[in-house]
C-alpha positions in Angstrom: -9.7 3.0 37.2 -11.0 -0.5 36.6 -13.3 -1.9 39.1 -11.8 -5.3 40.5 -14.4 -5.8 43.3 -17.5 -4.6 44.9 -18.5 -4.9 48.8 -21.3 -4.0 51.1 -20.6 0.1 51.4 -18.6 0.6 48.4 -16.5 -0.6 45.3 -12.8 -1.6 44.8 -11.0 -0.3 41.7 -7.4 -1.0 40.1 -5.4 2.6 40.1 -1.6 3.1 39.8 0.2 4.7 42.8 1.9 7.6 41.1 4.1 7.9 44.0 5.5 4.5 43.5 6.5 4.1 40.2 2.8 3.4 39.0 2.9 0.6 41.2 -0.8 -1.1 40.7 -2.8 -0.6 43.9 -6.4 -1.6 45.2 -8.1 1.5 46.3 -12.0 1.1 48.0 -14.1 3.8 46.7 -16.7 4.8 49.6 -19.6 7.6 50.2 -19.2 9.1 53.8 -22.8 10.2 53.2 -23.8 6.5 53.1 -21.9 5.3 55.2 -23.3 7.8 58.4 -26.7 6.7 57.0 -25.8 3.0 57.3 -26.6 1.6 61.2 -24.8 -1.7 62.0 -25.3 -1.4 65.9 -27.6 0.2 68.2 -25.7 3.1 67.9 -23.0 2.3 65.6 -22.7 3.5 61.9 -20.7 1.7 58.9 -18.7 4.8 59.2 -17.4 3.5 62.6 -16.6 0.2 61.1 -14.5 1.9 58.1 -12.6 4.1 60.6 -11.8 1.2 62.8 -10.6 -0.9 59.7 -8.5 2.2 58.5 -6.9 2.1 62.1 -5.9 -1.3 62.3 -4.4 -1.2 58.6 -2.6 1.6 59.9 -1.0 -0.8 62.1 -0.3 -3.7 60.2 3.2 -4.5 58.5 3.3 -7.4 56.8 4.0 -8.3 53.3 1.1 -11.0 52.9 -1.2 -7.7 53.7 -2.3 -4.8 52.0 -0.5 -1.5 53.2 -2.8 1.5 54.1 -1.4 4.5 52.0 -3.9 6.9 53.4 -7.6 8.5 52.6 -7.9 10.3 49.4 -11.0 12.6 49.4 -12.8 13.0 46.3 -16.1 15.1 45.6 -18.5 14.7 42.9 -19.1 17.8 40.9 -22.5 17.6 38.9 
């Protein structure tokens, strides 16, 4: 996975979608723990904003806009 960007809440990596002929895709890598600790409003965490973004991405159907393929859960093991 190659880093292709960085934002306020995480990184964006270039990955291959094994379900679609190894087509290149962008994947946001976020920490749920960190998102729940960052407040972006009086009673709103960054996790709330990410969940809103996911809901909007799921509804978008346009060839010029990225398609939401779904969440991928991954846990780091030390």
